[in-house]
C-alpha positions as CSV (number, residue, x, y, z in Angstrom):
1,M,5.7,-12.8,27.8
2,K,9.3,-12.5,27.1
3,I,11.1,-9.1,26.7
4,V,12.8,-9.1,23.3
5,K,14.2,-5.5,23.4
6,R,14.0,-2.6,25.8
7,S,14.9,1.0,25.1
8,A,14.1,4.4,26.5
9,E,11.2,4.9,24.1
10,Y,9.5,1.4,24.1
11,T,9.7,-2.2,25.3
12,I,9.1,-5.0,22.8
13,Y,7.6,-8.3,24.2
14,Q,7.2,-11.6,22.5
15,K,4.0,-13.5,23.4
16,R,3.6,-17.2,23.8
17,N,1.9,-17.4,20.3
18,Q,5.0,-15.9,18.8
19,R,3.4,-12.5,18.1
20,Y,4.9,-9.2,19.4
21,G,3.6,-6.5,21.7
22,V,5.0,-3.0,22.0
23,K,4.7,-0.9,25.2
24,G,5.6,2.8,25.1
25,A,7.6,4.7,27.7
26,D,4.2,5.8,29.2
27,K,3.4,2.1,29.9
28,K,0.6,2.0,27.4
29,W,0.4,-0.5,24.6
30,V,1.3,0.8,21.1
31,N,-1.1,-0.4,18.4
32,G,-1.6,-0.1,14.6
33,D,0.8,1.6,12.3
34,D,3.0,2.8,15.1
35,K,3.6,-0.7,16.3
36,V,4.4,-1.9,12.8
37,K,7.0,0.9,12.3
38,V,8.7,0.0,15.5
39,L,8.8,-3.8,14.6
40,L,10.1,-3.0,11.1
41,A,12.8,-0.8,12.4
42,E,14.0,-3.6,14.8
43,G,13.9,-6.1,11.9
44,L,11.4,-8.4,13.8
45,V,8.8,-8.5,11.1
46,K,9.0,-8.2,7.3
47,A,7.1,-5.7,5.3
48,P,4.4,-7.4,3.2
49,T,5.0,-7.3,-0.6
50,P,2.1,-6.1,-2.8
51,K,0.6,-8.8,-4.9
52,A,0.9,-8.5,-8.7
53,P,-2.5,-7.8,-10.3
54,E,-4.0,-10.8,-12.0
55,P,-4.8,-10.4,-15.7
56,E,-8.5,-10.1,-16.4
57,P,-10.1,-12.7,-18.7
58,A,-11.0,-11.4,-22.1
59,P,-14.5,-9.8,-21.9
60,E,-15.3,-10.6,-25.5
61,A,-15.3,-14.4,-24.9
62,D,-17.5,-14.0,-21.8
63,A,-20.0,-11.7,-23.5
64,G,-20.4,-14.1,-26.5
65,E,-21.0,-17.1,-24.3
66,A,-23.6,-15.2,-22.3
67,D,-25.5,-14.0,-25.3
68,A,-25.6,-17.6,-26.7
69,A,-26.9,-18.9,-23.3
70,A,-29.6,-16.2,-23.2
71,D,-30.7,-17.0,-26.8
72,D,-31.0,-20.7,-25.9
73,A,-33.0,-19.9,-22.8
74,A,-35.4,-17.6,-24.8
75,G,-35.8,-20.3,-27.4
76,D,-36.7,-22.9,-24.7
77,E,-39.3,-20.6,-23.2
78,K,-41.1,-20.1,-26.6
79,A,-41.1,-23.9,-27.2
80,S,-42.6,-24.6,-23.7
81,A,-45.3,-21.8,-24.2
82,E,-46.7,-23.5,-27.4
């Protein structure tokens, strides 16, 4: 691993797979949200942008098609029963 930045509070390493590791002053690895905060503060990673919600399809069109399919299926069952 290659040392990217060293400070009194933490040391940032870059692994061979281009990911980052952060080790605290107590020589323990920092994980989770704390690691993300450190990497964001140093500008090594970008914050993910939230996706825009996709518009939902019109429920009226789906319900009408489902009812028509159910009516066809019921009609087929009656014809096969006779």
